[in-house]
N, C-alpha and C positions, 0 to 999 in steps of 0.2 A: 483560390488562394490572393493574397491581398498581397502589396506591394513589396512586403517584406518576404515574400513567399510562403508565410505562416496562412494554414486552414483557418479561417473564417466559419464558427457557427451560422446554419440558417434554420430557420424552425419551421416546417411546415407544418398549419394546424387542420386536419381536415377529419369529416365525417368518417367514420369505419364504413358508412355505405358509401359515401362519392371515394373514396380510397376502390373500393371493391371494384366498381364499375371503372374506374380508370388503370385498374391493373388486367381488368378481362378484355380492353381495349388495346392495349398495345402490349401486354404480355405474357397476363395467362398464368395461369400455377401451377409449378413446377413437381418434380418426384418428392417425396414425400410430403405435400403440400405446405410446399418451399414457392416463397418468391421472391426474389434478389430485385430489385429496384437499385438503379445509381441516377442519382443528381448532378448536375452539371449547373453554377451560377454563371450565365455567361452574362455580365454588369445587369442589370435589373431583371433580366431573366433567368426563371428557377424549370429546367427540362428534367425528364427522363430520358434517360442516354442509350438505357439497356437499351441492345434490338436493335440503333438507329441505324439506318445505314450511309450517313453522313452526316458532316453536321449542317448542310443546308436544306435536309430534309423537315419539312412542316407540316406535324402532325398535331393541331390543337389539344390531341387526348394525352398528349406529352408533355403540353405546358403548365406546371404546377404554380407560375406565381402566382395566380390569383392567393393561394392558400399559404405563402411566405408572410409569416407574421400576421395569420390571421389571426388574434389573441380576442377577437372581438364572438371567436363560438363557445370558446372558454369562458370570457368574463358575462356572457349572455346568461350561460347557465349557473352562473357561481350568486345571482341574484334573486 
């Protein structure tokens, strides 16, 4: 949320393979092949918070910050 209490859009651009690897590392696939991911933006960091034990838990597999606004992944395929 921003200072006005509004939600802000955060775009994560990641390859399907990269996302699959991170899903396997932190949450896995649930019933009916469903995957639920919850993201929280903490300052400049973007963390996948579903299943976290606490806010100070540090798991590098939950850190999606490097995928935030990763437009180079898309633009590299358009050329």
